[in-house]
All heavy atoms as an XYZ file, in Angstrom:
630
protein
N      -3.907    -16.274     -6.091
C      -2.690    -17.038     -5.760
C      -1.726    -16.780     -6.946
O      -2.106    -16.782     -8.112
C      -2.993    -18.536     -5.720
C      -1.789    -19.376     -5.414
S      -2.058    -21.060     -5.471
C      -3.038    -21.358     -4.085
N      -0.503    -16.489     -6.638
C       0.542    -16.226     -7.617
C       1.072    -17.475     -8.241
O       1.286    -18.440     -7.544
C       1.729    -15.427     -6.933
C       2.372    -14.459     -7.825
C       3.318    -13.610     -6.979
C       3.608    -12.458     -7.812
N       4.617    -11.604     -7.151
N       1.171    -17.499     -9.587
C       1.791    -18.624    -10.300
C       3.241    -18.634    -10.165
O       3.859    -17.550    -10.274
C       1.281    -18.606    -11.734
C      -0.172    -18.834    -11.898
S      -0.667    -18.889    -13.594
C       0.353    -20.224    -14.213
N       3.836    -19.729    -10.087
C       5.291    -19.965    -10.018
C       5.749    -19.791    -11.426
O       5.278    -20.512    -12.333
C       5.648    -21.204     -9.324
C       7.047    -21.320     -9.048
C       7.306    -22.521     -8.116
C       8.732    -22.494     -7.653
N       9.006    -23.565     -6.682
N       6.769    -18.990    -11.698
C       7.383    -18.878    -12.974
C       8.561    -19.821    -13.194
O       9.338    -20.103    -12.201
C       7.907    -17.432    -13.256
C       6.825    -16.479    -13.173
C       7.356    -15.076    -13.401
N       6.268    -14.006    -13.237
C       6.295    -12.887    -13.848
N       7.214    -12.591    -14.658
N       5.334    -12.024    -13.549
N       8.795    -20.311    -14.403
C       9.928    -21.020    -14.738
C      11.154    -20.150    -14.722
O      11.101    -18.975    -15.127
C       9.751    -21.789    -16.062
C       8.741    -22.843    -16.028
C       8.735    -23.529    -17.424
C       9.775    -24.673    -17.364
N       9.682    -25.502    -18.526
N      12.303    -20.774    -14.454
C      13.590    -20.015    -14.529
C      13.907    -19.858    -15.927
O      13.942    -20.773    -16.739
C      14.671    -20.797    -13.769
C      14.269    -20.929    -12.221
C      16.021    -20.160    -13.932
C      15.320    -21.813    -11.456
N      14.333    -18.643    -16.308
C      14.709    -18.313    -17.666
C      16.261    -18.274    -17.575
O      16.852    -17.306    -17.050
C      14.160    -16.930    -18.056
C      12.690    -16.845    -18.071
C      12.199    -15.454    -18.368
O      12.975    -14.619    -18.717
N      10.954    -15.268    -18.121
N      16.856    -19.371    -18.095
C      18.374    -19.489    -17.905
C      19.200    -18.447    -18.615
O      20.292    -18.107    -18.317
C      18.731    -20.980    -18.255
C      18.176    -21.969    -17.232
C      17.041    -22.790    -17.590
C      18.751    -22.112    -15.980
C      16.585    -23.597    -16.646
C      18.196    -22.943    -15.096
C      17.135    -23.782    -15.392
O      16.612    -24.622    -14.555
N      18.688    -18.020    -19.878
C      19.529    -16.989    -20.574
C      19.622    -15.729    -19.765
O      20.709    -15.273    -19.534
N      18.443    -15.168    -19.352
C      18.556    -13.896    -18.560
C      19.283    -14.115    -17.193
O      19.958    -13.239    -16.770
C      17.102    -13.445    -18.268
C      16.433    -14.155    -19.509
C      17.145    -15.401    -19.768
N      19.142    -15.281    -16.634
C      19.820    -15.573    -15.378
C      21.339    -15.595    -15.569
O      22.041    -15.040    -14.838
C      19.332    -16.847    -14.727
C      20.075    -17.325    -13.505
C      19.855    -16.323    -12.339
C      19.547    -18.649    -13.104
N      21.794    -16.249    -16.629
C      23.190    -16.334    -16.971
C      23.746    -14.884    -17.181
O      24.804    -14.542    -16.728
C      23.505    -17.228    -18.161
N      23.016    -14.128    -18.051
C      23.424    -12.717    -18.217
C      23.474    -11.831    -16.985
O      24.492    -11.135    -16.679
C      22.508    -12.074    -19.248
N      22.481    -12.048    -16.065
C      22.412    -11.224    -14.942
C      23.492    -11.653    -13.942
O      24.009    -10.826    -13.177
C      21.074    -11.479    -14.180
N      23.954    -12.887    -13.886
C      25.114    -13.293    -13.083
C      26.454    -12.878    -13.778
O      27.368    -12.643    -12.997
C      25.049    -14.833    -12.826
C      23.846    -15.311    -12.025
C      23.833    -16.836    -11.865
C      23.853    -14.717    -10.648
N      26.568    -13.041    -14.999
C      27.843    -12.818    -15.718
C      28.231    -11.328    -15.725
O      29.439    -11.097    -15.617
C      27.750    -13.322    -17.170
N      27.311    -10.442    -15.827
C      27.601     -9.048    -15.913
C      28.317     -8.539    -14.601
O      29.458     -7.980    -14.727
C      26.408     -8.153    -16.255
C      25.982     -8.525    -17.752
C      26.654     -6.690    -16.050
C      24.672     -7.856    -18.146
N      27.724     -8.737    -13.481
C      28.483     -8.246    -12.265
C      29.727     -9.034    -11.947
O      30.785     -8.474    -11.528
C      27.549     -8.463    -11.167
C      26.365     -9.204    -11.655
C      26.431     -9.193    -13.093
N      29.891    -10.330    -12.374
C      31.058    -11.102    -12.196
C      32.151    -10.541    -13.156
O      33.357    -10.448    -12.786
C      30.817    -12.581    -12.487
C      30.146    -13.270    -11.297
C      29.836    -14.742    -11.752
C      30.986    -13.237    -10.083
N      31.752    -10.198    -14.332
C      32.750     -9.632    -15.355
C      33.248     -8.265    -14.779
O      34.401     -7.958    -14.915
C      32.181     -9.506    -16.680
N      32.435     -7.465    -14.324
C      32.804     -6.169    -13.885
C      33.670     -6.297    -12.626
O      34.765     -5.560    -12.458
C      31.563     -5.193    -13.464
C      31.985     -3.946    -12.767
C      30.829     -4.920    -14.774
N      33.421     -7.297    -11.721
C      34.263     -7.488    -10.645
C      35.494     -8.052    -10.990
O      36.643     -7.741    -10.332
N      35.585     -8.942    -11.951
C      36.834     -9.432    -12.446
C      37.772     -8.435    -13.086
O      38.937     -8.431    -12.875
N      37.049     -7.529    -13.798
C      37.875     -6.402    -14.357
C      38.382     -5.523    -13.285
O      39.562     -5.112    -13.366
C      36.979     -5.577    -15.350
C      37.629     -4.470    -16.130
C      38.704     -4.756    -16.982
C      37.225     -3.230    -15.768
C      39.359     -3.631    -17.588
C      38.000     -2.144    -16.470
C      38.952     -2.368    -17.285
N      37.639     -5.114    -12.344
C      38.155     -4.316    -11.203
C      39.241     -5.003    -10.351
O      40.143     -4.396     -9.971
C      37.033     -3.909    -10.302
O      36.436     -4.978     -9.598
N      39.064     -6.425    -10.293
C      40.148     -7.149     -9.571
C      41.494     -7.135    -10.436
O      42.579     -7.006     -9.887
C      39.741     -8.579     -9.321
N      41.313     -7.159    -11.719
C      42.514     -7.064    -12.616
C      43.179     -5.712    -12.525
O      44.434     -5.600    -12.378
C      42.079     -7.279    -14.040
C      43.137     -7.092    -15.129
C      44.182     -8.060    -15.217
C      43.209     -6.032    -15.856
C      45.226     -7.866    -16.139
C      44.160     -5.832    -16.765
C      45.193     -6.777    -16.871
N      42.384     -4.662    -12.379
C      42.955     -3.305    -12.228
C      43.639     -3.053    -10.963
O      44.534     -2.327    -10.869
C      41.900     -2.286    -12.594
C      41.316     -2.171    -13.973
C      40.151     -1.159    -14.013
C      42.457     -1.865    -14.964
N      43.211     -3.705     -9.922
C      43.764     -3.506     -8.538
C      44.485     -4.750     -8.043
O      44.539     -5.011     -6.805
C      42.588     -3.128     -7.628
O      41.651     -4.170     -7.575
C      41.955     -1.895     -7.983
N      45.083     -5.603     -8.896
C      45.660     -6.769     -8.455
C      46.817     -6.653     -7.527
O      47.137     -7.503     -6.724
C      46.135     -7.536     -9.697
C      47.123     -6.883    -10.577
C      47.347     -7.607    -11.877
N      48.237     -6.976    -12.792
C      47.830     -6.001    -13.635
N      46.527     -5.702    -13.724
N      48.657     -5.348    -14.465
N      47.516     -5.494     -7.451
C      48.564     -5.302     -6.473
C      48.040     -4.804     -5.123
O      48.803     -4.621     -4.182
C      49.592     -4.329     -6.965
C      50.535     -4.914     -7.995
C      50.184     -4.480     -9.385
O      49.535     -3.453     -9.626
O      50.425     -5.319    -10.363
N      46.705     -4.597     -5.082
C      46.182     -4.027     -3.773
C      46.356     -4.966     -2.632
O      46.494     -4.528     -1.495
N      46.325     -6.221     -2.741
C      46.476     -7.130     -1.636
C      47.892     -7.123     -1.103
O      48.098     -7.334      0.096
C      46.023     -8.552     -2.035
C      44.527     -8.751     -2.193
S      43.532     -8.152     -0.976
C      43.895     -9.203      0.497
N      48.874     -6.921     -1.951
C      50.251     -6.708     -1.465
C      50.387     -5.457     -0.549
O      50.969     -5.577      0.429
C      51.247     -6.637     -2.636
C      51.325     -7.864     -3.418
C      51.755     -9.060     -2.616
O      52.596     -8.983     -1.809
O      51.146    -10.187     -2.912
N      49.653     -4.420     -0.944
C      49.606     -3.256     -0.096
C      48.884     -3.484      1.171
O      49.357     -3.086      2.249
C      48.989     -2.076     -0.881
C      48.845     -0.845     -0.071
C      49.948     -0.044      0.243
C      47.621     -0.413      0.289
C      49.873      1.102      1.020
C      47.490      0.775      1.106
C      48.549      1.481      1.396
O      48.430      2.612      2.168
N      47.851     -4.295      1.112
C      47.027     -4.643      2.275
C      47.914     -5.362      3.352
O      47.765     -5.108      4.573
C      45.823     -5.435      1.916
C      44.947     -5.961      3.015
C      44.130     -5.043      3.593
C      45.035     -7.209      3.462
C      43.333     -5.515      4.719
C      44.197     -7.682      4.496
C      43.374     -6.843      5.110
N      48.808     -6.215      2.906
C      49.613     -6.917      3.828
C      50.658     -6.031      4.563
O      51.034     -6.376      5.629
C      50.428     -8.015      3.019
C      49.464     -9.133      2.502
C      50.427    -10.091      1.702
C      49.473    -11.128      1.019
N      50.242    -12.019      0.007
N      51.061     -4.987      3.923
C      51.977     -4.035      4.556
C      51.450     -3.024      5.522
O      52.149     -2.441      6.332
C      52.754     -3.291      3.486
O      51.931     -2.476      2.764
C      53.464     -4.192      2.494
N      50.108     -2.792      5.428
C      49.472     -1.855      6.362
C      49.281     -2.348      7.728
O      48.951     -3.512      7.859
C      48.095     -1.417      5.695
C      47.404     -0.394      6.570
C      48.366     -0.771      4.319
N      49.406     -1.466      8.701
C      49.242     -1.889     10.034
C      47.719     -2.249     10.177
O      46.923     -1.381      9.883
C      49.694     -0.814     11.035
N      47.372     -3.337     10.685
C      45.970     -3.813     10.820
C      45.559     -4.033     12.198
O      46.267     -4.463     13.045
C      45.789     -5.140      9.965
C      46.232     -5.018      8.579
C      46.147     -6.388      7.857
O      45.741     -7.363      8.422
N      46.640     -6.370      6.561
N      44.304     -3.830     12.404
C      43.713     -4.072     13.790
C      43.618     -5.557     14.026
O      43.694     -6.380     13.118
C      42.341     -3.428     13.843
C      41.976     -3.319     12.364
C      43.286     -3.198     11.607
N      43.567     -5.993     15.310
C      43.523     -7.419     15.581
C      42.382     -8.187     14.942
O      42.522     -9.402     14.602
C      43.434     -7.552     17.090
C      43.627     -6.154     17.588
C      43.507     -5.145     16.517
N      41.287     -7.602     14.679
C      40.162     -8.276     14.088
C      39.979     -8.149     12.620
O      38.904     -8.473     12.077
C      38.829     -7.753     14.839
C      38.770     -8.135     16.258
C      37.460     -7.526     16.834
C      38.735     -9.675     16.582
N      41.010     -7.692     11.928
C      40.968     -7.597     10.441
C      40.867     -8.929      9.789
O      41.443     -9.859     10.237
C      42.036     -6.828      9.940
O      43.249     -7.511     10.069
N      40.034     -9.024      8.729
C      39.927    -10.347      8.105
C      41.181    -10.721      7.394
O      41.985     -9.904      6.942
C      38.756    -10.145      7.194
C      38.744     -8.710      6.871
C      39.254     -8.066      8.116
N      41.372    -12.077      7.189
C      42.493    -12.475      6.327
C      42.340    -12.065      4.894
O      41.239    -11.889      4.416
C      42.497    -14.077      6.524
C      41.050    -14.330      6.898
C      40.574    -13.139      7.598
N      43.457    -12.005      4.187
C      43.423    -11.535      2.852
C      42.580    -12.375      1.885
O      42.027    -11.883      0.909
N      42.639    -13.710      2.103
C      41.854    -14.612      1.153
C      40.348    -14.388      1.235
O      39.607    -14.875      0.357
C      42.220    -16.095      1.461
C      41.734    -16.520      2.899
C      42.570    -16.490      3.964
C      40.562    -16.991      3.194
N      41.847    -16.957      5.009
C      40.582    -17.233      4.634
C      39.308    -17.189      2.615
C      39.520    -17.814      5.402
C      38.229    -17.734      3.291
C      38.393    -17.954      4.713
N      39.934    -13.779      2.289
C      38.420    -13.586      2.509
C      37.819    -12.532      1.540
O      36.636    -12.605      1.126
C      38.145    -13.288      3.871
C      36.687    -13.168      4.328
C      36.002    -14.594      4.157
C      36.552    -12.771      5.769
N      38.701    -11.580      1.123
C      38.109    -10.504      0.298
C      37.597    -11.034     -1.099
O      36.429    -10.607     -1.469
C      39.216     -9.436      0.086
C      39.367     -8.650      1.362
C      40.442     -8.842      2.175
C      38.481     -7.567      1.754
C      40.660     -8.181      3.265
C      38.654     -6.864      2.918
C      39.727     -7.167      3.708
N      38.427    -11.774     -1.819
C      37.819    -12.213     -3.144
C      36.604    -13.132     -2.897
O      35.646    -13.047     -3.782
C      38.985    -13.072     -3.840
C      40.084    -13.023     -2.767
C      39.731    -12.114     -1.633
N      36.604    -13.942     -1.838
C      35.417    -14.784     -1.633
C      34.175    -13.978     -1.340
O      33.063    -14.105     -1.987
C      35.635    -15.771     -0.479
C      34.395    -16.556     -0.140
C      36.848    -16.728     -0.804
N      34.307    -13.012     -0.420
C      33.165    -12.128     -0.060
C      32.647    -11.280     -1.293
O      31.572    -11.202     -1.485
C      33.573    -11.223      1.024
N      33.611    -10.766     -2.042
C      33.181     -9.884     -3.231
C      32.529    -10.820     -4.226
O      31.443    -10.370     -4.900
C      34.390     -9.241     -3.815
C      34.661     -7.957     -3.109
C      35.698     -7.791     -2.282
C      33.876     -6.790     -3.006
N      35.630     -6.454     -1.712
C      34.542     -5.866     -2.186
C      32.641     -6.326     -3.702
C      33.999     -4.531     -1.957
C      32.221     -5.056     -3.366
C      32.840     -4.239     -2.536
N      33.005    -12.010     -4.438
C      32.334    -12.918     -5.472
C      30.892    -13.218     -4.984
O      29.971    -13.199     -5.805
C      33.109    -14.183     -5.597
O      34.456    -13.852     -6.063
C      32.525    -15.136     -6.604
N      30.728    -13.486     -3.748
C      29.387    -13.772     -3.186
C      28.440    -12.464     -3.362
O      27.318    -12.632     -3.762
C      29.443    -14.191     -1.659
C      30.111    -15.627     -1.645
C      28.111    -14.250     -1.114
C      30.447    -16.044     -0.252
N      29.045    -11.353     -3.069
C      28.267    -10.186     -3.228
C      27.845     -9.884     -4.715
O      26.713     -9.557     -5.034
C      29.048     -8.958     -2.705
C      29.188     -8.886     -1.237
C      30.044     -7.766     -0.805
C      27.769     -8.594     -0.623
N      28.782    -10.093     -5.629
C      28.463     -9.906     -7.003
C      27.408    -10.996     -7.546
O      26.571    -10.705     -8.312
C      29.732    -10.123     -7.906
C      30.569     -8.912     -7.753
C      32.005     -9.110     -7.685
C      30.216     -7.626     -7.751
C      32.913     -8.070     -7.539
C      31.045     -6.521     -7.628
C      32.393     -6.757     -7.594
O      33.256     -5.741     -7.380
N      27.459    -12.237     -7.048
C      26.408    -13.218     -7.358
C      25.055    -12.781     -6.825
O      24.059    -12.971     -7.504
C      26.852    -14.604     -6.886
C      27.998    -15.244     -7.663
C      28.491    -16.540     -6.954
C      27.617    -15.588     -9.130
N      25.051    -12.318     -5.579
C      23.783    -11.907     -5.021
C      23.213    -10.660     -5.844
O      21.994    -10.600     -5.960
C      23.990    -11.534     -3.513
C      24.243    -12.779     -2.691
C      24.519    -12.296     -1.248
C      23.006    -13.705     -2.681
N      24.059     -9.706     -6.221
C      23.631     -8.545     -7.033
C      23.046     -9.093     -8.297
O      22.048     -8.594     -8.801
C      24.762     -7.550     -7.263
C      25.083     -6.840     -6.081
S      26.241     -5.431     -6.451
C      27.758     -6.325     -6.759
N      23.672    -10.085     -9.012
C      23.186    -10.622    -10.215
C      21.835    -11.290     -9.995
O      20.918    -11.133    -10.894
N      21.692    -12.095     -8.972
C      20.487    -12.802     -8.666
C      19.358    -11.863     -8.423
O      18.185    -11.937     -8.893
C      20.631    -13.723     -7.518
N      19.592    -10.701     -7.677
C      18.588     -9.701     -7.473
C      18.191     -8.965     -8.725
O      16.980     -8.697     -8.895
C      19.197     -8.699     -6.416
N      19.188     -8.689     -9.587
C      18.770     -8.054    -10.868
C      17.980     -8.938    -11.730
O      17.136     -8.529    -12.549
C      20.093     -7.609    -11.625
O      20.820     -8.592    -12.002
N      18.301    -10.241    -11.705
C      17.430    -11.230    -12.453
C      16.057    -11.217    -11.936
O      15.025    -11.222    -12.744
C      18.125    -12.577    -12.356
C      17.088    -13.627    -12.814
C      16.909    -13.933    -14.237
C      16.385    -14.503    -11.967
C      16.040    -14.795    -14.653
C      15.553    -15.473    -12.413
C      15.350    -15.692    -13.740
O      14.433    -16.600    -14.125
N      15.872    -11.209    -10.616
C      14.517    -11.157    -10.056
C      13.748     -9.971    -10.448
O      12.553    -10.041    -10.795
C      14.562    -11.316     -8.542
C      15.028    -12.723     -8.056
C      15.233    -12.694     -6.544
C      14.118    -13.875     -8.472
N      14.400     -8.840    -10.416
C      13.791     -7.589    -10.937
C      13.473     -7.643    -12.378
O      12.341     -7.276    -12.754
C      14.697     -6.328    -10.672
C      14.169     -5.113    -11.262
C      14.857     -6.195     -9.119
N      14.402     -8.249    -13.093
C      14.168     -8.313    -14.594
C      12.864     -9.200    -15.036
O      12.072     -8.773    -15.800
C      15.382     -8.924    -15.201
C      15.485     -9.019    -16.726
C      14.553     -8.683    -17.546
C      16.685     -9.345    -17.443
N      15.021     -8.814    -18.882
C      16.270     -9.302    -18.745
C      17.875     -9.764    -17.085
C      17.205     -9.583    -19.794
C      18.769     -9.994    -18.117
C      18.396     -9.940    -19.431
N      12.782    -10.315    -14.278
C      11.665    -11.230    -14.644
C      10.322    -10.945    -13.913
O       9.327    -11.519    -14.085
C      12.046    -12.692    -14.483
C      13.213    -13.009    -15.376
C      12.333    -13.014    -13.086
N      10.459     -9.972    -12.942
C       9.190     -9.768    -12.085
C       8.103     -9.073    -12.894
O       6.916     -9.177    -12.476
C       9.561     -8.880    -10.865
O       9.912     -7.492    -11.357
N       8.461     -8.388    -13.965
C       7.382     -7.659    -14.666
C       6.913     -6.439    -13.930
O       5.738     -5.969    -14.167
N       7.666     -5.899    -13.078
C       7.247     -4.748    -12.275
C       6.922     -3.572    -13.120
O       6.047     -2.817    -12.842
C       8.327     -4.474    -11.217
N       7.640     -3.352    -14.190
C       7.346     -2.221    -15.058
C       5.996     -2.374    -15.779
O       5.357     -1.399    -16.082
C       8.482     -1.998    -16.137
O       8.542     -3.156    -16.975
N       5.553     -3.551    -16.014
C       4.266     -3.810    -16.576
C       3.151     -3.534    -15.653
O       2.045     -3.327    -16.093
C       4.152     -5.223    -17.198
C       5.261     -5.517    -18.199
C       5.393     -7.003    -18.430
O       4.582     -7.841    -17.888
O       6.242     -7.360    -19.248
N       3.321     -3.701    -14.411
C       2.377     -3.642    -13.334
C       2.329     -2.246    -12.615
O       1.753     -2.029    -11.674
C       2.517     -4.712    -12.243
C       2.351     -6.077    -12.898
C       2.730     -7.205    -11.858
O       2.940     -6.773    -10.728
O       2.867     -8.361    -12.278
N       3.055     -1.247    -13.187
C       3.116      0.096    -12.597
C       1.842      0.668    -12.312
O       0.962      0.709    -13.240
C       4.080      0.980    -13.364
C       5.468      1.036    -12.931
C       6.335      1.842    -13.720
N       5.996      3.250    -13.574
C       6.606      4.298    -14.185
N       7.592      4.022    -14.908
N       6.279      5.488    -13.861
N       1.682      1.296    -11.211
C       0.483      2.048    -10.965
C       0.843      3.538    -10.954
O       1.795      3.998    -10.440
C      -0.011      1.677     -9.515
C      -0.422      0.248     -9.494
C      -1.078     -0.111     -8.110
N      -1.169     -1.584     -8.044
C      -0.828     -2.190     -6.937
N      -0.386     -1.671     -5.869
N      -1.095     -3.526     -6.953
N       0.039      4.284    -11.575
C       0.193      5.792    -11.600
C      -0.522      6.415    -10.548
O      -1.516      6.045    -10.013
C      -0.265      6.276    -13.015
C       0.702      5.800    -14.048
O       1.944      5.648    -13.725
O       0.220      5.532    -15.210
């Protein structure tokens, strides 16, 4: 039976902060992109502009959570040759 591990808040905070910081930096670099998005001819089912930052933030948080799980899994210690 596998033992349940305690959450390590320091590594979790780092794993969440890194992708959010990279995403924030890329949003800063492309801040005029949404103005361009409004001017382009869009298909009828295109999502509204406010949905993009919400979706990317969720994706970055999920990437951070996944990297935390890999970090604390100890997979490198259990490698089989």
